[in-house]
C-alpha positions in Angstrom: 115.7 108.1 103.5 112.9 105.5 103.5 112.4 103.3 100.4 108.8 102.4 99.8 107.7 99.7 97.3 104.3 98.4 96.4 103.3 95.0 94.9 100.3 92.9 94.2 98.4 94.8 91.7 96.9 93.2 88.6 93.9 92.7 86.3 90.9 91.1 88.0 87.2 90.8 87.4 84.4 92.5 89.3 83.7 90.7 92.5 87.2 89.3 92.9 89.6 90.0 95.7 93.2 91.3 95.7 95.8 91.9 98.3 98.3 94.7 97.9 101.6 94.7 99.8 103.9 97.5 100.7 107.4 97.4 102.2 109.3 100.2 103.7 113.0 100.3 104.6 114.4 101.3 107.8 114.9 99.8 111.3 112.0 101.7 112.8 109.1 100.4 110.6 107.0 99.9 113.8 107.1 103.6 114.3 105.8 104.5 110.8 102.2 105.4 109.9 101.4 103.7 106.6 98.7 104.5 104.2 97.2 103.7 100.8 96.1 106.3 98.3 94.8 105.7 94.7 94.5 107.7 91.6 92.2 106.9 88.7 92.7 108.4 85.2 91.7 112.0 85.1 91.0 112.1 88.8 92.8 113.4 91.8 94.7 111.2 94.2 92.4 110.0 97.0 92.8 108.4 100.4 91.9 104.7 100.8 93.1 103.6 104.2 95.8 104.1 106.8 97.2 102.3 109.8 99.1 104.1 112.5 102.1 102.8 114.4 99.7 102.0 117.2 97.5 99.9 115.0 94.7 102.4 114.8 93.1 102.3 111.4 91.1 104.7 109.2 89.2 104.0 106.0 87.7 106.1 103.2 83.9 106.0 103.1 84.1 105.1 99.5 85.6 101.7 100.1 83.0 100.9 102.8 83.7 97.5 104.5 85.4 96.1 101.4 89.0 96.7 102.4 91.1 95.8 105.4 94.5 97.4 106.1 97.0 95.5 108.3 100.7 95.5 109.1 103.5 93.0 109.9 106.2 94.9 111.7 108.5 91.8 111.8 108.7 91.9 108.0 108.4 95.7 107.4 105.3 95.1 105.4 101.8 96.6 105.2 98.9 95.0 103.4 95.6 96.1 101.8 93.1 93.3 101.4 90.4 94.3 98.9 87.2 92.3 98.4 84.2 92.6 96.1 86.2 94.8 93.8 84.3 97.1 91.4 85.3 98.7 88.2 85.3 102.0 90.1 88.3 100.6 92.1 90.5 100.7 89.0 93.4 103.0 89.8 97.1 103.3 90.4 97.5 102.5 94.1 100.2 104.2 96.0 101.7 103.4 99.4 102.7 106.2 101.6 104.9 106.2 104.8 105.4 108.8 107.5 107.5 108.4 110.6 105.5 108.8 113.8 106.2 112.5 114.3 104.2 114.9 112.2 100.9 113.0 111.7 97.9 112.4 113.8 94.7 110.5 113.4 92.9 113.6 112.2 95.4 114.1 109.4 95.7 110.5 108.2 93.8 111.2 104.9 95.9 114.1 103.9 98.5 113.1 101.3 100.6 116.1 102.1 101.4 114.7 105.5 103.3 111.8 104.1 107.0 112.2 103.2 107.7 108.9 101.5 105.9 107.4 98.6 106.2 104.3 96.3 105.9 104.3 92.6 102.4 102.7 92.6 100.9 99.4 91.6 98.1 99.2 89.0 94.8 97.7 89.9 92.4 97.1 87.0 88.9 95.7 87.6 87.0 94.6 84.5 83.2 94.4 84.5 
């Protein structure tokens, strides 16, 4: 069983930056594909970004060039750097984890492909 935990959310103003962190337990973190999803009130959960075990990344079109996903395997941690935040970025941000088997680049944005999820961290952007 993999334990996933997010941190770093908060209340910021439009135009500010924020870095979210996600840790995942287990001795094979370097083999995990990690991703961020978000869910705004009254909306469905949507893909934000993902980083494979190989370092290959994928981003949602909606976040443009404003976010960067990265990982630190030595500390079992994955990050999401978000810049130029907009009120539309307000959501509960979830970290998802999937061991290497069972996910490919073409399926990174599919929430159903991830077996392990955190409880979420709230990001609120005021205008």
